VMD Tcl script that builds the backbone (N, CA, C; Angstrom):
set m [mol new atoms 522]
animate dup $m
set s [atomselect $m all]
$s set {name element resname resid chain x y z} {
  {N N UNK 1 A -24.778 -37.541 -10.980}
  {CA C UNK 1 A -24.767 -36.052 -10.748}
  {C C UNK 1 A -24.157 -34.890 -11.590}
  {N N UNK 2 A -23.304 -36.266 -12.290}
  {CA C UNK 2 A -22.640 -34.940 -13.684}
  {C C UNK 2 A -23.641 -34.623 -14.311}
  {N N UNK 3 A -24.583 -35.295 -15.156}
  {CA C UNK 3 A -25.712 -35.069 -16.293}
  {C C UNK 3 A -26.343 -34.280 -15.819}
  {N N UNK 4 A -26.696 -34.112 -14.296}
  {CA C UNK 4 A -27.709 -33.033 -14.058}
  {C C UNK 4 A -26.828 -32.085 -14.187}
  {N N UNK 5 A -25.235 -31.680 -13.591}
  {CA C UNK 5 A -24.850 -30.241 -13.799}
  {C C UNK 5 A -24.913 -30.024 -15.270}
  {N N UNK 6 A -24.445 -31.004 -15.650}
  {CA C UNK 6 A -24.214 -30.751 -17.062}
  {C C UNK 6 A -25.663 -30.055 -17.883}
  {N N UNK 7 A -26.672 -30.397 -17.099}
  {CA C UNK 7 A -27.929 -30.114 -17.489}
  {C C UNK 7 A -28.335 -28.714 -17.220}
  {N N UNK 8 A -28.199 -28.726 -15.992}
  {CA C UNK 8 A -28.004 -26.873 -15.587}
  {C C UNK 8 A -27.455 -26.282 -15.794}
  {N N UNK 9 A -25.506 -26.673 -16.311}
  {CA C UNK 9 A -24.748 -25.591 -16.953}
  {C C UNK 9 A -26.197 -25.009 -18.344}
  {N N UNK 10 A -26.249 -26.108 -19.274}
  {CA C UNK 10 A -26.781 -25.712 -20.308}
  {C C UNK 10 A -27.962 -24.983 -19.909}
  {N N UNK 11 A -28.675 -25.217 -19.137}
  {CA C UNK 11 A -29.909 -24.372 -19.103}
  {C C UNK 11 A -29.560 -22.956 -18.836}
  {N N UNK 12 A -28.242 -22.987 -18.113}
  {CA C UNK 12 A -28.116 -21.709 -17.572}
  {C C UNK 12 A -26.949 -20.558 -19.040}
  {N N UNK 13 A -26.509 -21.270 -19.607}
  {CA C UNK 13 A -26.162 -20.510 -21.055}
  {C C UNK 13 A -27.437 -20.562 -22.053}
  {N N UNK 14 A -28.181 -21.277 -22.126}
  {CA C UNK 14 A -29.165 -20.566 -22.524}
  {C C UNK 14 A -30.024 -19.967 -22.114}
  {N N UNK 15 A -30.343 -19.803 -21.101}
  {CA C UNK 15 A -31.049 -18.442 -20.354}
  {C C UNK 15 A -29.987 -17.280 -20.991}
  {N N UNK 16 A -28.727 -17.320 -20.727}
  {CA C UNK 16 A -28.059 -16.074 -20.777}
  {C C UNK 16 A -27.800 -16.220 -22.010}
  {N N UNK 17 A -28.227 -16.677 -23.344}
  {CA C UNK 17 A -28.115 -16.192 -24.819}
  {C C UNK 17 A -29.456 -16.200 -24.997}
  {N N UNK 18 A -30.440 -16.137 -24.249}
  {CA C UNK 18 A -31.630 -15.509 -24.932}
  {C C UNK 18 A -31.984 -13.938 -23.981}
  {N N UNK 19 A -31.430 -13.755 -23.015}
  {CA C UNK 19 A -31.120 -12.691 -22.259}
  {C C UNK 19 A -30.333 -11.788 -22.992}
  {N N UNK 20 A -29.169 -12.412 -23.415}
  {CA C UNK 20 A -28.347 -11.423 -24.262}
  {C C UNK 20 A -29.186 -10.696 -25.401}
  {N N UNK 21 A -29.388 -11.931 -26.138}
  {CA C UNK 21 A -30.381 -11.785 -27.562}
  {C C UNK 21 A -31.573 -10.435 -27.534}
  {N N UNK 22 A -31.978 -10.562 -26.468}
  {CA C UNK 22 A -33.419 -9.755 -26.123}
  {C C UNK 22 A -32.261 -8.137 -25.775}
  {N N UNK 23 A -31.317 -8.391 -25.024}
  {CA C UNK 23 A -30.908 -7.013 -24.890}
  {C C UNK 23 A -30.360 -6.384 -26.270}
  {N N UNK 24 A -29.894 -7.427 -27.005}
  {CA C UNK 24 A -28.833 -6.908 -28.420}
  {C C UNK 24 A -30.532 -6.469 -29.253}
  {N N UNK 25 A -31.752 -6.970 -29.130}
  {CA C UNK 25 A -33.119 -6.136 -29.660}
  {C C UNK 25 A -33.585 -5.204 -29.269}
  {N N UNK 26 A -33.647 -4.761 -27.974}
  {CA C UNK 26 A -33.609 -3.691 -27.243}
  {C C UNK 26 A -32.712 -2.593 -27.128}
  {N N UNK 27 A -31.622 -2.353 -27.588}
  {CA C UNK 27 A -30.545 -1.341 -28.100}
  {C C UNK 27 A -30.735 -1.070 -29.315}
  {N N UNK 28 A -31.135 -2.243 -30.343}
  {CA C UNK 28 A -31.275 -1.850 -31.588}
  {C C UNK 28 A -32.458 -1.063 -31.512}
  {N N UNK 29 A -33.399 -1.222 -31.026}
  {CA C UNK 29 A -34.677 -1.043 -31.179}
  {C C UNK 29 A -34.748 0.776 -30.647}
  {N N UNK 30 A -33.914 1.063 -29.484}
  {CA C UNK 30 A -33.858 2.216 -29.279}
  {C C UNK 30 A -32.701 2.873 -29.766}
  {N N UNK 31 A -31.904 2.493 -30.345}
  {CA C UNK 31 A -30.818 2.831 -31.361}
  {C C UNK 31 A -29.939 3.681 -30.780}
  {N N UNK 32 A -29.595 4.448 -31.062}
  {CA C UNK 32 A -28.105 5.436 -30.334}
  {C C UNK 32 A -28.595 5.127 -29.480}
  {N N UNK 33 A -29.534 6.248 -28.869}
  {CA C UNK 33 A -29.962 7.115 -27.626}
  {C C UNK 33 A -29.575 6.031 -26.567}
  {N N UNK 34 A -29.901 4.615 -26.874}
  {CA C UNK 34 A -29.723 3.796 -25.155}
  {C C UNK 34 A -27.959 3.439 -24.972}
  {N N UNK 35 A -27.319 3.779 -26.219}
  {CA C UNK 35 A -26.098 3.620 -26.276}
  {C C UNK 35 A -25.190 4.389 -25.498}
  {N N UNK 36 A -25.969 6.074 -25.537}
  {CA C UNK 36 A -25.433 7.258 -25.154}
  {C C UNK 36 A -26.259 7.665 -23.880}
  {N N UNK 37 A -27.361 6.605 -23.346}
  {CA C UNK 37 A -27.550 6.756 -22.413}
  {C C UNK 37 A -26.649 6.211 -21.074}
  {N N UNK 38 A -26.372 5.298 -21.475}
  {CA C UNK 38 A -25.088 4.268 -21.005}
  {C C UNK 38 A -23.613 4.873 -20.052}
  {N N UNK 39 A -23.618 5.632 -21.886}
  {CA C UNK 39 A -22.398 6.091 -21.668}
  {C C UNK 39 A -22.167 7.465 -21.552}
  {N N UNK 40 A -23.316 7.754 -21.218}
  {CA C UNK 40 A -23.523 9.510 -20.333}
  {C C UNK 40 A -23.743 9.407 -18.578}
  {N N UNK 41 A -24.508 8.275 -18.459}
  {CA C UNK 41 A -24.404 7.576 -17.082}
  {C C UNK 41 A -23.092 7.309 -16.326}
  {N N UNK 42 A -22.360 6.711 -17.216}
  {CA C UNK 42 A -21.107 6.576 -16.572}
  {C C UNK 42 A -19.987 7.690 -16.359}
  {N N UNK 43 A -20.162 8.898 -17.664}
  {CA C UNK 43 A -19.486 10.104 -17.820}
  {C C UNK 43 A -19.734 10.449 -16.797}
  {N N UNK 44 A -21.448 10.555 -16.109}
  {CA C UNK 44 A -21.714 11.756 -15.230}
  {C C UNK 44 A -20.869 10.677 -13.817}
  {N N UNK 45 A -21.002 9.882 -13.423}
  {CA C UNK 45 A -20.327 8.941 -12.442}
  {C C UNK 45 A -19.474 9.525 -12.298}
  {N N UNK 46 A -18.038 9.243 -12.983}
  {CA C UNK 46 A -16.961 9.804 -13.370}
  {C C UNK 46 A -16.942 10.950 -12.890}
  {N N UNK 47 A -17.180 11.820 -13.409}
  {CA C UNK 47 A -17.600 13.626 -13.405}
  {C C UNK 47 A -17.899 13.374 -11.747}
  {N N UNK 48 A -18.772 13.386 -11.403}
  {CA C UNK 48 A -18.795 13.535 -9.537}
  {C C UNK 48 A -17.513 12.546 -8.849}
  {N N UNK 49 A -16.789 11.702 -8.938}
  {CA C UNK 49 A -15.948 11.163 -8.537}
  {C C UNK 49 A -14.772 12.597 -8.851}
  {N N UNK 50 A -14.134 12.242 -10.069}
  {CA C UNK 50 A -12.812 13.149 -10.201}
  {C C UNK 50 A -13.091 14.671 -10.036}
  {N N UNK 51 A -14.120 15.138 -10.359}
  {CA C UNK 51 A -13.870 16.505 -10.642}
  {C C UNK 51 A -14.666 16.750 -9.066}
  {N N UNK 52 A -16.415 17.005 -8.603}
  {CA C UNK 52 A -16.928 17.452 -7.808}
  {C C UNK 52 A -15.889 16.976 -6.349}
  {N N UNK 53 A -15.880 15.699 -6.077}
  {CA C UNK 53 A -15.196 15.629 -4.259}
  {C C UNK 53 A -13.853 16.189 -5.001}
  {N N UNK 54 A -13.044 16.431 -5.739}
  {CA C UNK 54 A -11.798 17.838 -5.148}
  {C C UNK 54 A -12.502 18.735 -5.203}
  {N N UNK 55 A -13.104 19.394 -5.882}
  {CA C UNK 55 A -13.741 20.505 -5.872}
  {C C UNK 55 A -14.252 20.788 -4.129}
  {N N UNK 56 A -15.058 19.803 -3.739}
  {CA C UNK 56 A -15.753 19.868 -2.552}
  {C C UNK 56 A -14.454 19.658 -0.931}
  {N N UNK 57 A -13.810 19.406 -1.196}
  {CA C UNK 57 A -12.574 19.309 -0.793}
  {C C UNK 57 A -11.676 20.575 -0.804}
  {N N UNK 58 A -11.776 20.958 -1.587}
  {CA C UNK 58 A -10.944 22.218 -1.696}
  {C C UNK 58 A -11.320 23.497 -0.657}
  {N N UNK 59 A -13.230 23.437 -1.259}
  {CA C UNK 59 A -14.264 24.385 -0.731}
  {C C UNK 59 A -13.906 23.780 0.209}
  {N N UNK 60 A -13.801 23.021 1.380}
  {CA C UNK 60 A -14.175 22.771 2.684}
  {C C UNK 60 A -12.446 23.024 3.236}
  {N N UNK 61 A -11.483 22.524 2.935}
  {CA C UNK 61 A -10.132 23.693 3.559}
  {C C UNK 61 A -10.333 25.203 3.438}
  {N N UNK 62 A -10.805 25.375 2.406}
  {CA C UNK 62 A -10.993 27.363 2.356}
  {C C UNK 62 A -11.616 27.835 3.518}
  {N N UNK 63 A -13.158 26.971 3.427}
  {CA C UNK 63 A -13.870 27.520 4.781}
  {C C UNK 63 A -12.831 27.183 6.074}
  {N N UNK 64 A -12.505 25.817 6.336}
  {CA C UNK 64 A -11.507 25.937 7.635}
  {C C UNK 64 A -10.603 26.799 7.457}
  {N N UNK 65 A -9.755 27.663 6.749}
  {CA C UNK 65 A -8.935 28.351 6.770}
  {C C UNK 65 A -9.569 29.620 7.243}
  {N N UNK 66 A -10.738 29.986 6.364}
  {CA C UNK 66 A -11.359 31.263 6.500}
  {C C UNK 66 A -12.063 31.453 8.033}
  {N N UNK 67 A -12.634 30.594 8.455}
  {CA C UNK 67 A -13.642 30.639 9.826}
  {C C UNK 67 A -12.643 30.039 10.912}
  {N N UNK 68 A -11.900 29.414 10.671}
  {CA C UNK 68 A -11.083 28.672 12.211}
  {C C UNK 68 A -10.800 30.046 12.781}
  {N N UNK 69 A -10.841 30.081 14.475}
  {CA C UNK 69 A -9.895 30.919 14.940}
  {C C UNK 69 A -8.174 30.991 15.234}
  {N N UNK 70 A -7.728 31.489 15.071}
  {CA C UNK 70 A -6.157 32.028 15.049}
  {C C UNK 70 A -5.599 33.023 15.723}
  {N N UNK 71 A -5.430 32.262 16.815}
  {CA C UNK 71 A -4.467 32.686 18.007}
  {C C UNK 71 A -3.446 31.936 18.924}
  {N N UNK 72 A -2.021 32.057 17.296}
  {CA C UNK 72 A -0.854 31.485 18.013}
  {C C UNK 72 A -0.362 32.346 19.421}
  {N N UNK 73 A 0.324 31.693 20.453}
  {CA C UNK 73 A 1.264 32.195 21.317}
  {C C UNK 73 A 2.261 31.154 22.312}
  {N N UNK 74 A 3.156 31.456 22.834}
  {CA C UNK 74 A 4.464 30.993 22.693}
  {C C UNK 74 A 4.060 29.440 23.296}
  {N N UNK 75 A 2.840 29.035 24.433}
  {CA C UNK 75 A 2.907 27.794 24.449}
  {C C UNK 75 A 2.660 26.904 23.403}
  {N N UNK 76 A 1.805 27.512 22.629}
  {CA C UNK 76 A 1.271 26.471 21.750}
  {C C UNK 76 A 2.153 26.274 20.468}
  {N N UNK 77 A 3.616 27.193 20.236}
  {CA C UNK 77 A 4.528 27.061 19.362}
  {C C UNK 77 A 5.481 26.079 19.712}
  {N N UNK 78 A 5.767 25.731 20.463}
  {CA C UNK 78 A 6.763 25.201 21.514}
  {C C UNK 78 A 6.292 23.994 21.364}
  {N N UNK 79 A 7.250 22.951 20.869}
  {CA C UNK 79 A 8.160 22.007 20.848}
  {C C UNK 79 A 6.994 20.704 21.747}
  {N N UNK 80 A 6.617 20.071 21.819}
  {CA C UNK 80 A 5.874 18.927 22.535}
  {C C UNK 80 A 6.513 17.784 22.774}
  {N N UNK 81 A 7.191 16.827 23.232}
  {CA C UNK 81 A 7.081 15.598 23.839}
  {C C UNK 81 A 6.534 14.778 24.856}
  {N N UNK 82 A 5.308 13.674 25.145}
  {CA C UNK 82 A 5.712 12.970 25.964}
  {C C UNK 82 A 5.063 13.884 27.189}
  {N N UNK 83 A 4.227 15.259 27.322}
  {CA C UNK 83 A 3.972 15.516 28.136}
  {C C UNK 83 A 4.795 16.398 29.168}
  {N N UNK 84 A 5.902 16.473 28.741}
  {CA C UNK 84 A 7.746 17.241 29.280}
  {C C UNK 84 A 8.206 17.940 28.349}
  {N N UNK 85 A 8.498 19.193 29.107}
  {CA C UNK 85 A 9.626 20.319 27.821}
  {C C UNK 85 A 10.949 19.124 28.166}
  {N N UNK 86 A 11.360 19.705 27.206}
  {CA C UNK 86 A 12.871 19.197 26.389}
  {C C UNK 86 A 13.928 19.107 27.812}
  {N N UNK 87 A 14.109 18.546 28.083}
  {CA C UNK 87 A 15.602 18.450 28.578}
  {C C UNK 87 A 16.974 19.567 28.357}
  {N N UNK 88 A 17.020 18.759 27.212}
  {CA C UNK 88 A 18.042 18.860 26.078}
  {C C UNK 88 A 17.939 19.224 24.853}
  {N N UNK 89 A 18.854 19.459 23.987}
  {CA C UNK 89 A 18.858 20.115 21.958}
  {C C UNK 89 A 18.275 18.689 22.032}
  {N N UNK 90 A 17.473 18.424 21.323}
  {CA C UNK 90 A 17.130 17.046 20.843}
  {C C UNK 90 A 17.207 17.196 19.262}
  {N N UNK 91 A 17.799 18.266 18.545}
  {CA C UNK 91 A 18.443 17.751 17.253}
  {C C UNK 91 A 19.766 16.833 17.214}
  {N N UNK 92 A 20.522 16.231 17.798}
  {CA C UNK 92 A 21.625 15.783 17.632}
  {C C UNK 92 A 22.096 14.949 16.587}
  {N N UNK 93 A 22.777 14.582 16.337}
  {CA C UNK 93 A 23.129 13.036 15.154}
  {C C UNK 93 A 22.901 12.117 15.893}
  {N N UNK 94 A 23.012 11.095 14.922}
  {CA C UNK 94 A 22.773 10.003 15.026}
  {C C UNK 94 A 22.467 9.053 13.598}
  {N N UNK 95 A 23.627 7.995 13.817}
  {CA C UNK 95 A 23.740 7.345 12.656}
  {C C UNK 95 A 23.278 7.258 11.369}
  {N N UNK 96 A 24.100 6.807 10.553}
  {CA C UNK 96 A 23.354 6.436 8.885}
  {C C UNK 96 A 22.491 5.177 8.678}
  {N N UNK 97 A 23.759 3.882 9.535}
  {CA C UNK 97 A 22.758 2.754 10.036}
  {C C UNK 97 A 21.466 2.895 9.952}
  {N N UNK 98 A 20.591 3.932 10.792}
  {CA C UNK 98 A 19.334 3.536 11.147}
  {C C UNK 98 A 18.662 3.489 9.787}
  {N N UNK 99 A 18.501 4.786 8.888}
  {CA C UNK 99 A 18.382 4.836 7.246}
  {C C UNK 99 A 18.321 3.323 6.910}
  {N N UNK 100 A 19.164 2.819 6.468}
  {CA C UNK 100 A 19.890 1.204 6.613}
  {C C UNK 100 A 19.098 0.371 6.914}
  {N N UNK 101 A 18.506 0.138 7.755}
  {CA C UNK 101 A 17.245 -0.222 9.023}
  {C C UNK 101 A 16.296 -0.325 8.673}
  {N N UNK 102 A 16.130 1.300 8.344}
  {CA C UNK 102 A 14.717 1.460 7.703}
  {C C UNK 102 A 14.599 0.889 6.191}
  {N N UNK 103 A 15.281 0.952 5.635}
  {CA C UNK 103 A 15.204 0.748 4.173}
  {C C UNK 103 A 14.744 -0.916 4.025}
  {N N UNK 104 A 15.858 -1.869 5.000}
  {CA C UNK 104 A 15.908 -2.837 4.887}
  {C C UNK 104 A 14.620 -3.370 5.151}
  {N N UNK 105 A 13.788 -2.369 6.629}
  {CA C UNK 105 A 12.387 -3.213 6.625}
  {C C UNK 105 A 11.104 -2.879 6.081}
  {N N UNK 106 A 11.680 -1.916 5.066}
  {CA C UNK 106 A 10.693 -1.399 3.991}
  {C C UNK 106 A 10.418 -2.719 2.740}
  {N N UNK 107 A 12.240 -3.665 2.589}
  {CA C UNK 107 A 12.037 -4.339 1.866}
  {C C UNK 107 A 11.106 -5.445 2.081}
  {N N UNK 108 A 11.635 -6.112 3.535}
  {CA C UNK 108 A 10.637 -7.212 3.644}
  {C C UNK 108 A 9.341 -6.945 4.349}
  {N N UNK 109 A 8.739 -5.353 4.605}
  {CA C UNK 109 A 7.558 -5.469 4.275}
  {C C UNK 109 A 6.856 -5.417 2.893}
  {N N UNK 110 A 7.553 -5.079 1.856}
  {CA C UNK 110 A 7.405 -5.486 1.040}
  {C C UNK 110 A 7.221 -6.921 -0.229}
  {N N UNK 111 A 8.298 -7.750 0.473}
  {CA C UNK 111 A 8.256 -9.238 0.778}
  {C C UNK 111 A 6.634 -10.491 1.142}
  {N N UNK 112 A 6.343 -8.963 2.361}
  {CA C UNK 112 A 5.055 -9.980 2.642}
  {C C UNK 112 A 4.077 -9.651 1.962}
  {N N UNK 113 A 3.881 -8.470 1.286}
  {CA C UNK 113 A 3.066 -7.847 0.309}
  {C C UNK 113 A 2.871 -8.740 -1.392}
  {N N UNK 114 A 4.061 -9.127 -1.696}
  {CA C UNK 114 A 4.795 -9.677 -2.675}
  {C C UNK 114 A 3.890 -11.782 -2.934}
  {N N UNK 115 A 4.008 -12.083 -1.436}
  {CA C UNK 115 A 3.773 -13.116 -1.139}
  {C C UNK 115 A 2.969 -13.244 -1.280}
  {N N UNK 116 A 1.665 -12.332 -0.449}
  {CA C UNK 116 A 0.232 -12.058 0.008}
  {C C UNK 116 A -0.515 -13.438 -1.028}
  {N N UNK 117 A -0.054 -12.295 -2.391}
  {CA C UNK 117 A -1.583 -13.211 -2.825}
  {C C UNK 117 A -1.308 -15.124 -3.871}
  {N N UNK 118 A 0.315 -15.198 -3.136}
  {CA C UNK 118 A 0.199 -16.485 -3.000}
  {C C UNK 118 A -0.234 -17.352 -2.070}
  {N N UNK 119 A -0.286 -16.961 -0.232}
  {CA C UNK 119 A -1.197 -17.269 0.375}
  {C C UNK 119 A -3.046 -17.362 0.355}
  {N N UNK 120 A -3.444 -15.904 -0.345}
  {CA C UNK 120 A -4.528 -16.024 -0.891}
  {C C UNK 120 A -5.275 -17.305 -1.841}
  {N N UNK 121 A -4.357 -17.908 -2.919}
  {CA C UNK 121 A -4.677 -18.694 -3.976}
  {C C UNK 121 A -3.947 -19.836 -3.554}
  {N N UNK 122 A -3.073 -19.901 -2.695}
  {CA C UNK 122 A -2.353 -21.288 -2.664}
  {C C UNK 122 A -3.236 -22.044 -2.565}
  {N N UNK 123 A -4.595 -22.745 -2.615}
  {CA C UNK 123 A -5.056 -24.072 -2.927}
  {C C UNK 123 A -4.894 -24.205 -4.051}
  {N N UNK 124 A -5.051 -23.544 -4.899}
  {CA C UNK 124 A -5.390 -23.428 -6.313}
  {C C UNK 124 A -4.019 -24.033 -7.073}
  {N N UNK 125 A -2.961 -22.975 -6.891}
  {CA C UNK 125 A -1.456 -23.119 -6.709}
  {C C UNK 125 A -0.542 -24.780 -7.360}
  {N N UNK 126 A -0.064 -24.917 -8.466}
  {CA C UNK 126 A 0.464 -26.328 -8.645}
  {C C UNK 126 A 2.404 -25.807 -7.937}
  {N N UNK 127 A 2.740 -26.827 -7.951}
  {CA C UNK 127 A 4.349 -26.953 -7.235}
  {C C UNK 127 A 4.881 -25.159 -8.000}
  {N N UNK 128 A 4.475 -25.015 -8.842}
  {CA C UNK 128 A 5.370 -24.287 -10.113}
  {C C UNK 128 A 4.833 -23.039 -8.988}
  {N N UNK 129 A 3.857 -22.738 -8.945}
  {CA C UNK 129 A 3.963 -21.358 -7.904}
  {C C UNK 129 A 4.665 -21.265 -6.502}
  {N N UNK 130 A 5.181 -22.541 -5.582}
  {CA C UNK 130 A 5.746 -22.950 -4.475}
  {C C UNK 130 A 6.509 -22.734 -5.007}
  {N N UNK 131 A 7.174 -23.413 -5.603}
  {CA C UNK 131 A 8.753 -22.871 -6.026}
  {C C UNK 131 A 9.341 -21.501 -6.377}
  {N N UNK 132 A 8.350 -20.898 -7.235}
  {CA C UNK 132 A 8.446 -19.438 -7.245}
  {C C UNK 132 A 8.390 -18.589 -5.957}
  {N N UNK 133 A 7.575 -19.444 -5.319}
  {CA C UNK 133 A 7.557 -18.646 -3.798}
  {C C UNK 133 A 8.923 -19.006 -3.235}
  {N N UNK 134 A 9.534 -19.898 -3.203}
  {CA C UNK 134 A 10.568 -20.535 -2.072}
  {C C UNK 134 A 11.773 -20.030 -2.680}
  {N N UNK 135 A 12.143 -19.670 -4.210}
  {CA C UNK 135 A 12.960 -19.161 -5.178}
  {C C UNK 135 A 13.506 -17.333 -4.321}
  {N N UNK 136 A 11.998 -16.923 -4.415}
  {CA C UNK 136 A 12.284 -15.571 -3.960}
  {C C UNK 136 A 11.760 -15.218 -2.367}
  {N N UNK 137 A 11.759 -16.080 -1.241}
  {CA C UNK 137 A 12.278 -16.004 -0.163}
  {C C UNK 137 A 13.677 -16.599 -0.103}
  {N N UNK 138 A 14.330 -17.592 -0.740}
  {CA C UNK 138 A 16.026 -18.015 -1.097}
  {C C UNK 138 A 16.557 -16.824 -1.345}
  {N N UNK 139 A 16.057 -15.483 -2.184}
  {CA C UNK 139 A 16.632 -14.382 -2.997}
  {C C UNK 139 A 16.580 -13.524 -1.826}
  {N N UNK 140 A 15.722 -13.076 -0.863}
  {CA C UNK 140 A 15.394 -12.039 0.245}
  {C C UNK 140 A 16.489 -12.512 1.298}
  {N N UNK 141 A 16.758 -14.330 2.077}
  {CA C UNK 141 A 17.116 -14.227 2.409}
  {C C UNK 141 A 18.810 -14.163 2.693}
  {N N UNK 142 A 19.052 -14.482 1.239}
  {CA C UNK 142 A 20.678 -14.339 0.687}
  {C C UNK 142 A 21.074 -12.673 0.872}
  {N N UNK 143 A 20.391 -12.203 0.196}
  {CA C UNK 143 A 20.440 -10.614 0.335}
  {C C UNK 143 A 20.476 -9.981 1.917}
  {N N UNK 144 A 19.758 -11.019 2.740}
  {CA C UNK 144 A 20.174 -10.529 4.476}
  {C C UNK 144 A 21.350 -11.103 4.837}
  {N N UNK 145 A 21.751 -12.071 4.685}
  {CA C UNK 145 A 22.832 -12.421 5.153}
  {C C UNK 145 A 23.959 -11.685 4.452}
  {N N UNK 146 A 24.057 -11.630 3.515}
  {CA C UNK 146 A 24.897 -10.712 2.769}
  {C C UNK 146 A 25.046 -9.414 3.842}
  {N N UNK 147 A 24.071 -8.748 3.983}
  {CA C UNK 147 A 23.915 -7.574 4.453}
  {C C UNK 147 A 24.421 -7.859 5.867}
  {N N UNK 148 A 24.255 -8.536 6.445}
  {CA C UNK 148 A 24.641 -9.125 7.659}
  {C C UNK 148 A 25.814 -9.522 7.620}
  {N N UNK 149 A 26.181 -10.115 6.971}
  {CA C UNK 149 A 27.937 -10.754 6.842}
  {C C UNK 149 A 28.930 -8.982 6.862}
  {N N UNK 150 A 28.291 -8.369 5.899}
  {CA C UNK 150 A 29.291 -6.976 5.815}
  {C C UNK 150 A 28.875 -6.379 7.056}
  {N N UNK 151 A 28.441 -6.216 8.205}
  {CA C UNK 151 A 28.498 -5.068 8.913}
  {C C UNK 151 A 27.211 -4.494 8.533}
  {N N UNK 152 A 26.640 -4.168 7.454}
  {CA C UNK 152 A 25.701 -3.010 7.541}
  {C C UNK 152 A 24.793 -2.812 8.461}
  {N N UNK 153 A 24.199 -3.866 9.435}
  {CA C UNK 153 A 23.609 -3.424 10.717}
  {C C UNK 153 A 24.044 -3.653 11.740}
  {N N UNK 154 A 25.352 -3.106 11.814}
  {CA C UNK 154 A 26.050 -2.696 13.252}
  {C C UNK 154 A 25.728 -1.267 13.541}
  {N N UNK 155 A 25.330 -0.784 14.322}
  {CA C UNK 155 A 25.428 -0.134 14.732}
  {C C UNK 155 A 26.005 0.604 15.881}
  {N N UNK 156 A 27.263 1.850 15.202}
  {CA C UNK 156 A 27.878 2.001 16.509}
  {C C UNK 156 A 27.479 3.401 17.144}
  {N N UNK 157 A 27.587 4.028 18.250}
  {CA C UNK 157 A 27.156 5.124 18.899}
  {C C UNK 157 A 28.375 6.176 18.376}
  {N N UNK 158 A 27.789 7.406 18.510}
  {CA C UNK 158 A 28.904 8.601 18.283}
  {C C UNK 158 A 30.255 8.565 18.824}
  {N N UNK 159 A 30.329 8.400 20.354}
  {CA C UNK 159 A 31.148 8.310 21.141}
  {C C UNK 159 A 32.643 7.290 20.453}
  {N N UNK 160 A 32.003 6.244 20.352}
  {CA C UNK 160 A 32.903 4.853 19.424}
  {C C UNK 160 A 33.428 5.371 18.077}
  {N N UNK 161 A 32.493 6.164 17.644}
  {CA C UNK 161 A 32.552 6.840 15.803}
  {C C UNK 161 A 33.924 7.698 16.350}
  {N N UNK 162 A 34.011 8.433 17.114}
  {CA C UNK 162 A 35.042 9.914 17.437}
  {C C UNK 162 A 36.156 8.957 18.083}
  {N N UNK 163 A 35.888 8.262 19.039}
  {CA C UNK 163 A 37.488 8.070 19.680}
  {C C UNK 163 A 38.055 6.489 18.435}
  {N N UNK 164 A 37.162 6.042 17.552}
  {CA C UNK 164 A 37.383 5.016 16.479}
  {C C UNK 164 A 37.552 3.642 17.415}
  {N N UNK 165 A 37.490 3.895 18.366}
  {CA C UNK 165 A 37.683 2.506 18.865}
  {C C UNK 165 A 36.655 1.297 18.972}
  {N N UNK 166 A 36.812 0.413 18.906}
  {CA C UNK 166 A 36.397 -0.902 18.381}
  {C C UNK 166 A 36.286 -2.175 19.689}
  {N N UNK 167 A 35.348 -0.824 20.605}
  {CA C UNK 167 A 35.035 -1.178 21.564}
  {C C UNK 167 A 33.639 -2.429 21.682}
  {N N UNK 168 A 33.704 -3.672 22.165}
  {CA C UNK 168 A 32.378 -4.269 21.828}
  {C C UNK 168 A 30.934 -3.471 22.877}
  {N N UNK 169 A 31.042 -2.724 23.878}
  {CA C UNK 169 A 30.781 -1.926 24.934}
  {C C UNK 169 A 29.302 -0.934 23.818}
  {N N UNK 170 A 30.028 -0.724 23.484}
  {CA C UNK 170 A 29.588 0.701 22.517}
  {C C UNK 170 A 29.079 0.318 20.667}
  {N N UNK 171 A 29.295 -0.720 20.700}
  {CA C UNK 171 A 28.371 -1.910 19.696}
  {C C UNK 171 A 26.903 -2.525 19.799}
  {N N UNK 172 A 26.276 -2.032 19.027}
  {CA C UNK 172 A 24.488 -2.877 18.674}
  {C C UNK 172 A 24.973 -3.003 17.661}
  {N N UNK 173 A 24.125 -4.589 17.935}
  {CA C UNK 173 A 24.070 -5.169 16.742}
  {C C UNK 173 A 22.573 -5.495 16.676}
  {N N UNK 174 A 21.593 -5.573 15.658}
  {CA C UNK 174 A 20.170 -5.514 15.212}
  {C C UNK 174 A 20.195 -7.146 14.447}
}
mol reanalyze $m
mol bondsrecalc $m
mol representation Tube
mol addrep $m
């Protein structure tokens, strides 16, 4: 079987060499015009992508602004949430810790993106690739344990912050 594969592989290489030779002969026969045609076809394709598509998008946006019906009234401008009118002022303070939770979510979301290529090629990777992924996960886990140990994930309500009471009733841990 190996000899058969080797013969097929060599025949395939031979055919590729012949095809490449005739392409080079054809290119030299047509001269520089053939190369310029290929380059111009590529430039035309890229010009459509980078010039005509943004122009078309801008044109459609301008047409929408010019031809759309504009008749705002009080009902259309008011804030809307879940089909109900707001019961109270919705612009209240909230803890900065929520931003930290969001940043940690992004960090661990990026972790998944960075591990995905390993998961796709895990069959071909050797022990070195596995150890790199294990070390990467350990570093992120140590960072998460450090954040949790420092109390960065502890979210307390506004009442407990203003009273500076450390009652466990108002503290939430994510």
